Chimera marker file (.cmm) of the C-alpha trace (Angstrom):
<marker_set name="trace">
<marker id="1" x="92.945" y="83.799" z="59.432" r="1" g="1" b="0" radius="0.5"/>
<marker id="2" x="89.830" y="83.467" z="61.720" r="1" g="1" b="0" radius="0.5"/>
<marker id="3" x="89.614" y="82.190" z="65.037" r="1" g="1" b="0" radius="0.5"/>
<marker id="4" x="87.545" y="79.187" z="63.576" r="1" g="1" b="0" radius="0.5"/>
<marker id="5" x="90.053" y="78.213" z="60.985" r="1" g="1" b="0" radius="0.5"/>
<marker id="6" x="92.986" y="78.624" z="63.711" r="1" g="1" b="0" radius="0.5"/>
<marker id="7" x="91.371" y="76.698" z="66.078" r="1" g="1" b="0" radius="0.5"/>
<marker id="8" x="90.387" y="73.939" z="63.529" r="1" g="1" b="0" radius="0.5"/>
<marker id="9" x="93.906" y="73.805" z="62.314" r="1" g="1" b="0" radius="0.5"/>
<marker id="10" x="95.326" y="73.362" z="65.656" r="1" g="1" b="0" radius="0.5"/>
<marker id="11" x="92.732" y="70.629" z="66.715" r="1" g="1" b="0" radius="0.5"/>
<marker id="12" x="93.782" y="68.358" z="63.651" r="1" g="1" b="0" radius="0.5"/>
<marker id="13" x="97.237" y="69.364" z="63.410" r="1" g="1" b="0" radius="0.5"/>
<marker id="14" x="98.729" y="66.042" z="65.353" r="1" g="1" b="0" radius="0.5"/>
<marker id="15" x="96.230" y="63.721" z="63.639" r="1" g="1" b="0" radius="0.5"/>
<marker id="16" x="96.982" y="65.058" z="60.312" r="1" g="1" b="0" radius="0.5"/>
<marker id="17" x="100.965" y="64.688" z="60.879" r="1" g="1" b="0" radius="0.5"/>
<marker id="18" x="100.433" y="61.402" z="61.833" r="1" g="1" b="0" radius="0.5"/>
<marker id="19" x="98.158" y="60.681" z="58.615" r="1" g="1" b="0" radius="0.5"/>
<marker id="20" x="101.011" y="62.148" z="56.624" r="1" g="1" b="0" radius="0.5"/>
<marker id="21" x="103.275" y="59.613" z="57.735" r="1" g="1" b="0" radius="0.5"/>
<marker id="22" x="100.521" y="56.764" z="56.676" r="1" g="1" b="0" radius="0.5"/>
<marker id="23" x="100.509" y="58.644" z="53.178" r="1" g="1" b="0" radius="0.5"/>
<marker id="24" x="104.336" y="58.426" z="52.910" r="1" g="1" b="0" radius="0.5"/>
<marker id="25" x="104.335" y="54.615" z="53.970" r="1" g="1" b="0" radius="0.5"/>
<marker id="26" x="101.722" y="54.092" z="51.040" r="1" g="1" b="0" radius="0.5"/>
<marker id="27" x="104.277" y="55.803" z="48.677" r="1" g="1" b="0" radius="0.5"/>
<marker id="28" x="102.337" y="59.056" z="48.696" r="1" g="1" b="0" radius="0.5"/>
<marker id="29" x="99.299" y="57.613" z="47.297" r="1" g="1" b="0" radius="0.5"/>
<marker id="30" x="96.263" y="58.727" z="49.420" r="1" g="1" b="0" radius="0.5"/>
<marker id="31" x="93.068" y="58.174" z="47.676" r="1" g="1" b="0" radius="0.5"/>
<marker id="32" x="89.775" y="60.040" z="48.076" r="1" g="1" b="0" radius="0.5"/>
<marker id="33" x="89.038" y="57.960" z="51.480" r="1" g="1" b="0" radius="0.5"/>
<marker id="34" x="92.832" y="57.780" z="52.284" r="1" g="1" b="0" radius="0.5"/>
<marker id="35" x="94.994" y="59.414" z="55.159" r="1" g="1" b="0" radius="0.5"/>
<marker id="36" x="95.231" y="62.679" z="53.441" r="1" g="1" b="0" radius="0.5"/>
<marker id="37" x="91.425" y="63.032" z="53.785" r="1" g="1" b="0" radius="0.5"/>
<marker id="38" x="90.837" y="61.214" z="56.901" r="1" g="1" b="0" radius="0.5"/>
<marker id="39" x="93.197" y="61.577" z="60.002" r="1" g="1" b="0" radius="0.5"/>
<marker id="40" x="91.944" y="58.264" z="61.673" r="1" g="1" b="0" radius="0.5"/>
<marker id="41" x="93.099" y="56.117" z="58.700" r="1" g="1" b="0" radius="0.5"/>
<marker id="42" x="96.464" y="55.375" z="60.138" r="1" g="1" b="0" radius="0.5"/>
<marker id="43" x="94.807" y="54.325" z="63.172" r="1" g="1" b="0" radius="0.5"/>
<marker id="44" x="92.495" y="52.236" z="61.433" r="1" g="1" b="0" radius="0.5"/>
<marker id="45" x="95.372" y="50.597" z="59.713" r="1" g="1" b="0" radius="0.5"/>
<marker id="46" x="97.027" y="49.836" z="63.092" r="1" g="1" b="0" radius="0.5"/>
<marker id="47" x="93.883" y="47.962" z="63.745" r="1" g="1" b="0" radius="0.5"/>
<marker id="48" x="91.946" y="49.947" z="66.256" r="1" g="1" b="0" radius="0.5"/>
<marker id="49" x="88.538" y="48.856" z="67.249" r="1" g="1" b="0" radius="0.5"/>
<marker id="50" x="85.473" y="51.090" z="66.723" r="1" g="1" b="0" radius="0.5"/>
<marker id="51" x="85.414" y="51.678" z="70.590" r="1" g="1" b="0" radius="0.5"/>
<marker id="52" x="89.025" y="52.850" z="70.558" r="1" g="1" b="0" radius="0.5"/>
<marker id="53" x="88.374" y="55.207" z="67.631" r="1" g="1" b="0" radius="0.5"/>
<marker id="54" x="85.621" y="56.521" z="69.373" r="1" g="1" b="0" radius="0.5"/>
<marker id="55" x="87.723" y="57.487" z="72.559" r="1" g="1" b="0" radius="0.5"/>
<marker id="56" x="90.306" y="59.061" z="70.166" r="1" g="1" b="0" radius="0.5"/>
<marker id="57" x="87.703" y="61.013" z="68.546" r="1" g="1" b="0" radius="0.5"/>
<marker id="58" x="86.441" y="62.442" z="71.749" r="1" g="1" b="0" radius="0.5"/>
<marker id="59" x="90.168" y="62.857" z="72.890" r="1" g="1" b="0" radius="0.5"/>
<marker id="60" x="90.550" y="64.885" z="69.444" r="1" g="1" b="0" radius="0.5"/>
<marker id="61" x="87.336" y="67.080" z="70.427" r="1" g="1" b="0" radius="0.5"/>
<marker id="62" x="88.260" y="67.927" z="73.728" r="1" g="1" b="0" radius="0.5"/>
<marker id="63" x="91.708" y="69.062" z="72.460" r="1" g="1" b="0" radius="0.5"/>
<marker id="64" x="89.888" y="71.334" z="69.921" r="1" g="1" b="0" radius="0.5"/>
<marker id="65" x="87.834" y="72.612" z="72.400" r="1" g="1" b="0" radius="0.5"/>
<marker id="66" x="90.860" y="73.641" z="74.295" r="1" g="1" b="0" radius="0.5"/>
<marker id="67" x="92.687" y="74.907" z="71.523" r="1" g="1" b="0" radius="0.5"/>
<marker id="68" x="89.999" y="77.175" z="70.209" r="1" g="1" b="0" radius="0.5"/>
<marker id="69" x="90.046" y="78.779" z="73.721" r="1" g="1" b="0" radius="0.5"/>
<marker id="70" x="93.969" y="79.222" z="73.301" r="1" g="1" b="0" radius="0.5"/>
<marker id="71" x="93.628" y="80.303" z="69.685" r="1" g="1" b="0" radius="0.5"/>
<marker id="72" x="91.234" y="83.124" z="70.975" r="1" g="1" b="0" radius="0.5"/>
<marker id="73" x="93.726" y="84.332" z="73.291" r="1" g="1" b="0" radius="0.5"/>
<marker id="74" x="96.585" y="83.990" z="70.778" r="1" g="1" b="0" radius="0.5"/>
<marker id="75" x="94.546" y="86.226" z="68.358" r="1" g="1" b="0" radius="0.5"/>
<marker id="76" x="93.936" y="88.746" z="71.091" r="1" g="1" b="0" radius="0.5"/>
<marker id="77" x="97.782" y="89.048" z="71.905" r="1" g="1" b="0" radius="0.5"/>
<marker id="78" x="98.643" y="89.005" z="68.040" r="1" g="1" b="0" radius="0.5"/>
<marker id="79" x="96.194" y="92.170" z="67.897" r="1" g="1" b="0" radius="0.5"/>
<marker id="80" x="97.833" y="93.807" z="70.899" r="1" g="1" b="0" radius="0.5"/>
<marker id="81" x="101.003" y="93.403" z="69.470" r="1" g="1" b="0" radius="0.5"/>
<marker id="82" x="99.675" y="94.849" z="66.164" r="1" g="1" b="0" radius="0.5"/>
<marker id="83" x="98.503" y="97.821" z="68.351" r="1" g="1" b="0" radius="0.5"/>
<marker id="84" x="102.025" y="98.115" z="69.764" r="1" g="1" b="0" radius="0.5"/>
<marker id="85" x="103.436" y="98.198" z="66.568" r="1" g="1" b="0" radius="0.5"/>
<marker id="86" x="101.440" y="101.369" z="65.246" r="1" g="1" b="0" radius="0.5"/>
<marker id="87" x="102.931" y="103.439" z="67.733" r="1" g="1" b="0" radius="0.5"/>
<marker id="88" x="105.781" y="105.694" z="66.639" r="1" g="1" b="0" radius="0.5"/>
<marker id="89" x="108.035" y="104.860" z="69.288" r="1" g="1" b="0" radius="0.5"/>
<marker id="90" x="106.683" y="101.340" z="70.918" r="1" g="1" b="0" radius="0.5"/>
<marker id="91" x="107.730" y="100.917" z="74.602" r="1" g="1" b="0" radius="0.5"/>
<marker id="92" x="110.312" y="98.212" z="74.316" r="1" g="1" b="0" radius="0.5"/>
<marker id="93" x="109.441" y="96.480" z="77.736" r="1" g="1" b="0" radius="0.5"/>
<marker id="94" x="105.860" y="96.348" z="76.403" r="1" g="1" b="0" radius="0.5"/>
<marker id="95" x="106.320" y="95.021" z="73.144" r="1" g="1" b="0" radius="0.5"/>
<marker id="96" x="109.171" y="92.179" z="74.370" r="1" g="1" b="0" radius="0.5"/>
<marker id="97" x="106.543" y="91.433" z="77.278" r="1" g="1" b="0" radius="0.5"/>
<marker id="98" x="103.723" y="90.940" z="74.531" r="1" g="1" b="0" radius="0.5"/>
<marker id="99" x="106.004" y="88.750" z="72.423" r="1" g="1" b="0" radius="0.5"/>
<marker id="100" x="106.808" y="86.633" z="75.825" r="1" g="1" b="0" radius="0.5"/>
<marker id="101" x="103.217" y="86.208" z="76.238" r="1" g="1" b="0" radius="0.5"/>
<marker id="102" x="102.542" y="85.010" z="72.669" r="1" g="1" b="0" radius="0.5"/>
<marker id="103" x="105.766" y="82.569" z="73.256" r="1" g="1" b="0" radius="0.5"/>
<marker id="104" x="103.998" y="81.241" z="75.827" r="1" g="1" b="0" radius="0.5"/>
<marker id="105" x="100.460" y="80.498" z="74.498" r="1" g="1" b="0" radius="0.5"/>
<marker id="106" x="102.379" y="79.040" z="71.482" r="1" g="1" b="0" radius="0.5"/>
<marker id="107" x="104.494" y="76.662" z="73.637" r="1" g="1" b="0" radius="0.5"/>
<marker id="108" x="101.238" y="75.898" z="75.295" r="1" g="1" b="0" radius="0.5"/>
<marker id="109" x="99.235" y="74.758" z="72.307" r="1" g="1" b="0" radius="0.5"/>
<marker id="110" x="102.498" y="72.781" z="71.379" r="1" g="1" b="0" radius="0.5"/>
<marker id="111" x="102.492" y="70.916" z="74.506" r="1" g="1" b="0" radius="0.5"/>
<marker id="112" x="99.013" y="70.564" z="74.160" r="1" g="1" b="0" radius="0.5"/>
<marker id="113" x="99.484" y="68.761" z="70.608" r="1" g="1" b="0" radius="0.5"/>
<marker id="114" x="102.344" y="66.279" z="72.070" r="1" g="1" b="0" radius="0.5"/>
<marker id="115" x="100.017" y="65.654" z="75.102" r="1" g="1" b="0" radius="0.5"/>
<marker id="116" x="97.201" y="64.523" z="72.564" r="1" g="1" b="0" radius="0.5"/>
<marker id="117" x="99.477" y="62.181" z="70.762" r="1" g="1" b="0" radius="0.5"/>
<marker id="118" x="100.439" y="60.912" z="74.073" r="1" g="1" b="0" radius="0.5"/>
<marker id="119" x="96.978" y="60.296" z="75.127" r="1" g="1" b="0" radius="0.5"/>
<marker id="120" x="95.795" y="58.820" z="71.741" r="1" g="1" b="0" radius="0.5"/>
<marker id="121" x="98.681" y="56.164" z="71.819" r="1" g="1" b="0" radius="0.5"/>
<marker id="122" x="97.756" y="55.079" z="75.661" r="1" g="1" b="0" radius="0.5"/>
<marker id="123" x="94.305" y="53.933" z="73.947" r="1" g="1" b="0" radius="0.5"/>
<marker id="124" x="96.143" y="51.396" z="71.927" r="1" g="1" b="0" radius="0.5"/>
<marker id="125" x="97.176" y="47.971" z="72.724" r="1" g="1" b="0" radius="0.5"/>
<marker id="126" x="100.899" y="47.100" z="72.404" r="1" g="1" b="0" radius="0.5"/>
<marker id="127" x="100.530" y="45.358" z="69.009" r="1" g="1" b="0" radius="0.5"/>
<marker id="128" x="98.792" y="48.474" z="67.876" r="1" g="1" b="0" radius="0.5"/>
<marker id="129" x="101.408" y="50.459" z="69.136" r="1" g="1" b="0" radius="0.5"/>
<marker id="130" x="103.683" y="48.495" z="67.119" r="1" g="1" b="0" radius="0.5"/>
<marker id="131" x="102.216" y="48.671" z="64.007" r="1" g="1" b="0" radius="0.5"/>
<marker id="132" x="101.739" y="52.157" z="64.335" r="1" g="1" b="0" radius="0.5"/>
<marker id="133" x="105.141" y="53.032" z="64.940" r="1" g="1" b="0" radius="0.5"/>
<marker id="134" x="106.103" y="50.767" z="62.014" r="1" g="1" b="0" radius="0.5"/>
<marker id="135" x="104.199" y="52.715" z="59.641" r="1" g="1" b="0" radius="0.5"/>
<marker id="136" x="105.554" y="55.822" z="61.006" r="1" g="1" b="0" radius="0.5"/>
<marker id="137" x="109.160" y="54.664" z="60.514" r="1" g="1" b="0" radius="0.5"/>
<marker id="138" x="108.353" y="53.323" z="56.976" r="1" g="1" b="0" radius="0.5"/>
<marker id="139" x="106.989" y="56.822" z="55.869" r="1" g="1" b="0" radius="0.5"/>
<marker id="140" x="109.890" y="58.662" z="57.495" r="1" g="1" b="0" radius="0.5"/>
<marker id="141" x="112.307" y="56.527" z="55.831" r="1" g="1" b="0" radius="0.5"/>
<marker id="142" x="110.398" y="57.145" z="52.224" r="1" g="1" b="0" radius="0.5"/>
<marker id="143" x="112.411" y="59.344" z="49.719" r="1" g="1" b="0" radius="0.5"/>
<marker id="144" x="111.746" y="63.193" z="50.283" r="1" g="1" b="0" radius="0.5"/>
<marker id="145" x="111.154" y="64.023" z="46.466" r="1" g="1" b="0" radius="0.5"/>
<marker id="146" x="108.366" y="61.469" z="44.880" r="1" g="1" b="0" radius="0.5"/>
<link id1="1" id2="2" r="1" g="1" b="0" radius="0.2"/>
<link id1="2" id2="3" r="1" g="1" b="0" radius="0.2"/>
<link id1="3" id2="4" r="1" g="1" b="0" radius="0.2"/>
<link id1="4" id2="5" r="1" g="1" b="0" radius="0.2"/>
<link id1="5" id2="6" r="1" g="1" b="0" radius="0.2"/>
<link id1="6" id2="7" r="1" g="1" b="0" radius="0.2"/>
<link id1="7" id2="8" r="1" g="1" b="0" radius="0.2"/>
<link id1="8" id2="9" r="1" g="1" b="0" radius="0.2"/>
<link id1="9" id2="10" r="1" g="1" b="0" radius="0.2"/>
<link id1="10" id2="11" r="1" g="1" b="0" radius="0.2"/>
<link id1="11" id2="12" r="1" g="1" b="0" radius="0.2"/>
<link id1="12" id2="13" r="1" g="1" b="0" radius="0.2"/>
<link id1="13" id2="14" r="1" g="1" b="0" radius="0.2"/>
<link id1="14" id2="15" r="1" g="1" b="0" radius="0.2"/>
<link id1="15" id2="16" r="1" g="1" b="0" radius="0.2"/>
<link id1="16" id2="17" r="1" g="1" b="0" radius="0.2"/>
<link id1="17" id2="18" r="1" g="1" b="0" radius="0.2"/>
<link id1="18" id2="19" r="1" g="1" b="0" radius="0.2"/>
<link id1="19" id2="20" r="1" g="1" b="0" radius="0.2"/>
<link id1="20" id2="21" r="1" g="1" b="0" radius="0.2"/>
<link id1="21" id2="22" r="1" g="1" b="0" radius="0.2"/>
<link id1="22" id2="23" r="1" g="1" b="0" radius="0.2"/>
<link id1="23" id2="24" r="1" g="1" b="0" radius="0.2"/>
<link id1="24" id2="25" r="1" g="1" b="0" radius="0.2"/>
<link id1="25" id2="26" r="1" g="1" b="0" radius="0.2"/>
<link id1="26" id2="27" r="1" g="1" b="0" radius="0.2"/>
<link id1="27" id2="28" r="1" g="1" b="0" radius="0.2"/>
<link id1="28" id2="29" r="1" g="1" b="0" radius="0.2"/>
<link id1="29" id2="30" r="1" g="1" b="0" radius="0.2"/>
<link id1="30" id2="31" r="1" g="1" b="0" radius="0.2"/>
<link id1="31" id2="32" r="1" g="1" b="0" radius="0.2"/>
<link id1="32" id2="33" r="1" g="1" b="0" radius="0.2"/>
<link id1="33" id2="34" r="1" g="1" b="0" radius="0.2"/>
<link id1="34" id2="35" r="1" g="1" b="0" radius="0.2"/>
<link id1="35" id2="36" r="1" g="1" b="0" radius="0.2"/>
<link id1="36" id2="37" r="1" g="1" b="0" radius="0.2"/>
<link id1="37" id2="38" r="1" g="1" b="0" radius="0.2"/>
<link id1="38" id2="39" r="1" g="1" b="0" radius="0.2"/>
<link id1="39" id2="40" r="1" g="1" b="0" radius="0.2"/>
<link id1="40" id2="41" r="1" g="1" b="0" radius="0.2"/>
<link id1="41" id2="42" r="1" g="1" b="0" radius="0.2"/>
<link id1="42" id2="43" r="1" g="1" b="0" radius="0.2"/>
<link id1="43" id2="44" r="1" g="1" b="0" radius="0.2"/>
<link id1="44" id2="45" r="1" g="1" b="0" radius="0.2"/>
<link id1="45" id2="46" r="1" g="1" b="0" radius="0.2"/>
<link id1="46" id2="47" r="1" g="1" b="0" radius="0.2"/>
<link id1="47" id2="48" r="1" g="1" b="0" radius="0.2"/>
<link id1="48" id2="49" r="1" g="1" b="0" radius="0.2"/>
<link id1="49" id2="50" r="1" g="1" b="0" radius="0.2"/>
<link id1="50" id2="51" r="1" g="1" b="0" radius="0.2"/>
<link id1="51" id2="52" r="1" g="1" b="0" radius="0.2"/>
<link id1="52" id2="53" r="1" g="1" b="0" radius="0.2"/>
<link id1="53" id2="54" r="1" g="1" b="0" radius="0.2"/>
<link id1="54" id2="55" r="1" g="1" b="0" radius="0.2"/>
<link id1="55" id2="56" r="1" g="1" b="0" radius="0.2"/>
<link id1="56" id2="57" r="1" g="1" b="0" radius="0.2"/>
<link id1="57" id2="58" r="1" g="1" b="0" radius="0.2"/>
<link id1="58" id2="59" r="1" g="1" b="0" radius="0.2"/>
<link id1="59" id2="60" r="1" g="1" b="0" radius="0.2"/>
<link id1="60" id2="61" r="1" g="1" b="0" radius="0.2"/>
<link id1="61" id2="62" r="1" g="1" b="0" radius="0.2"/>
<link id1="62" id2="63" r="1" g="1" b="0" radius="0.2"/>
<link id1="63" id2="64" r="1" g="1" b="0" radius="0.2"/>
<link id1="64" id2="65" r="1" g="1" b="0" radius="0.2"/>
<link id1="65" id2="66" r="1" g="1" b="0" radius="0.2"/>
<link id1="66" id2="67" r="1" g="1" b="0" radius="0.2"/>
<link id1="67" id2="68" r="1" g="1" b="0" radius="0.2"/>
<link id1="68" id2="69" r="1" g="1" b="0" radius="0.2"/>
<link id1="69" id2="70" r="1" g="1" b="0" radius="0.2"/>
<link id1="70" id2="71" r="1" g="1" b="0" radius="0.2"/>
<link id1="71" id2="72" r="1" g="1" b="0" radius="0.2"/>
<link id1="72" id2="73" r="1" g="1" b="0" radius="0.2"/>
<link id1="73" id2="74" r="1" g="1" b="0" radius="0.2"/>
<link id1="74" id2="75" r="1" g="1" b="0" radius="0.2"/>
<link id1="75" id2="76" r="1" g="1" b="0" radius="0.2"/>
<link id1="76" id2="77" r="1" g="1" b="0" radius="0.2"/>
<link id1="77" id2="78" r="1" g="1" b="0" radius="0.2"/>
<link id1="78" id2="79" r="1" g="1" b="0" radius="0.2"/>
<link id1="79" id2="80" r="1" g="1" b="0" radius="0.2"/>
<link id1="80" id2="81" r="1" g="1" b="0" radius="0.2"/>
<link id1="81" id2="82" r="1" g="1" b="0" radius="0.2"/>
<link id1="82" id2="83" r="1" g="1" b="0" radius="0.2"/>
<link id1="83" id2="84" r="1" g="1" b="0" radius="0.2"/>
<link id1="84" id2="85" r="1" g="1" b="0" radius="0.2"/>
<link id1="85" id2="86" r="1" g="1" b="0" radius="0.2"/>
<link id1="86" id2="87" r="1" g="1" b="0" radius="0.2"/>
<link id1="87" id2="88" r="1" g="1" b="0" radius="0.2"/>
<link id1="88" id2="89" r="1" g="1" b="0" radius="0.2"/>
<link id1="89" id2="90" r="1" g="1" b="0" radius="0.2"/>
<link id1="90" id2="91" r="1" g="1" b="0" radius="0.2"/>
<link id1="91" id2="92" r="1" g="1" b="0" radius="0.2"/>
<link id1="92" id2="93" r="1" g="1" b="0" radius="0.2"/>
<link id1="93" id2="94" r="1" g="1" b="0" radius="0.2"/>
<link id1="94" id2="95" r="1" g="1" b="0" radius="0.2"/>
<link id1="95" id2="96" r="1" g="1" b="0" radius="0.2"/>
<link id1="96" id2="97" r="1" g="1" b="0" radius="0.2"/>
<link id1="97" id2="98" r="1" g="1" b="0" radius="0.2"/>
<link id1="98" id2="99" r="1" g="1" b="0" radius="0.2"/>
<link id1="99" id2="100" r="1" g="1" b="0" radius="0.2"/>
<link id1="100" id2="101" r="1" g="1" b="0" radius="0.2"/>
<link id1="101" id2="102" r="1" g="1" b="0" radius="0.2"/>
<link id1="102" id2="103" r="1" g="1" b="0" radius="0.2"/>
<link id1="103" id2="104" r="1" g="1" b="0" radius="0.2"/>
<link id1="104" id2="105" r="1" g="1" b="0" radius="0.2"/>
<link id1="105" id2="106" r="1" g="1" b="0" radius="0.2"/>
<link id1="106" id2="107" r="1" g="1" b="0" radius="0.2"/>
<link id1="107" id2="108" r="1" g="1" b="0" radius="0.2"/>
<link id1="108" id2="109" r="1" g="1" b="0" radius="0.2"/>
<link id1="109" id2="110" r="1" g="1" b="0" radius="0.2"/>
<link id1="110" id2="111" r="1" g="1" b="0" radius="0.2"/>
<link id1="111" id2="112" r="1" g="1" b="0" radius="0.2"/>
<link id1="112" id2="113" r="1" g="1" b="0" radius="0.2"/>
<link id1="113" id2="114" r="1" g="1" b="0" radius="0.2"/>
<link id1="114" id2="115" r="1" g="1" b="0" radius="0.2"/>
<link id1="115" id2="116" r="1" g="1" b="0" radius="0.2"/>
<link id1="116" id2="117" r="1" g="1" b="0" radius="0.2"/>
<link id1="117" id2="118" r="1" g="1" b="0" radius="0.2"/>
<link id1="118" id2="119" r="1" g="1" b="0" radius="0.2"/>
<link id1="119" id2="120" r="1" g="1" b="0" radius="0.2"/>
<link id1="120" id2="121" r="1" g="1" b="0" radius="0.2"/>
<link id1="121" id2="122" r="1" g="1" b="0" radius="0.2"/>
<link id1="122" id2="123" r="1" g="1" b="0" radius="0.2"/>
<link id1="123" id2="124" r="1" g="1" b="0" radius="0.2"/>
<link id1="124" id2="125" r="1" g="1" b="0" radius="0.2"/>
<link id1="125" id2="126" r="1" g="1" b="0" radius="0.2"/>
<link id1="126" id2="127" r="1" g="1" b="0" radius="0.2"/>
<link id1="127" id2="128" r="1" g="1" b="0" radius="0.2"/>
<link id1="128" id2="129" r="1" g="1" b="0" radius="0.2"/>
<link id1="129" id2="130" r="1" g="1" b="0" radius="0.2"/>
<link id1="130" id2="131" r="1" g="1" b="0" radius="0.2"/>
<link id1="131" id2="132" r="1" g="1" b="0" radius="0.2"/>
<link id1="132" id2="133" r="1" g="1" b="0" radius="0.2"/>
<link id1="133" id2="134" r="1" g="1" b="0" radius="0.2"/>
<link id1="134" id2="135" r="1" g="1" b="0" radius="0.2"/>
<link id1="135" id2="136" r="1" g="1" b="0" radius="0.2"/>
<link id1="136" id2="137" r="1" g="1" b="0" radius="0.2"/>
<link id1="137" id2="138" r="1" g="1" b="0" radius="0.2"/>
<link id1="138" id2="139" r="1" g="1" b="0" radius="0.2"/>
<link id1="139" id2="140" r="1" g="1" b="0" radius="0.2"/>
<link id1="140" id2="141" r="1" g="1" b="0" radius="0.2"/>
<link id1="141" id2="142" r="1" g="1" b="0" radius="0.2"/>
<link id1="142" id2="143" r="1" g="1" b="0" radius="0.2"/>
<link id1="143" id2="144" r="1" g="1" b="0" radius="0.2"/>
<link id1="144" id2="145" r="1" g="1" b="0" radius="0.2"/>
<link id1="145" id2="146" r="1" g="1" b="0" radius="0.2"/>
</marker_set>
């Protein structure tokens, strides 16, 4: 997986996750312009203004920029771990230390995604938050097999 692909996947992870709730809430129907192709769809359904959408997009862009740096760091760590794995008798302390570094970056990336979600939520009015959560709840109660 290239750095660009990894960074892009990380950047849209949270928005796509929320969009998937919207798809579930609509009974799995995600037309060409639906939530599956547009992570902003669920926020539009919640009633965000164009100004709010611009702020949300900026938050996502900032997240993507930070995620790209961490993804590059992660790729370096994975390459270092790969090199360690090619040793005939790898140093256990070095391998476990490298795994700890990988775990730390993974945790940072996961926390960054949650911070993005919380930052986005702060952009919404109380009524929009209620509508968003309602759509998410409807989506999570949809049957698993469709």
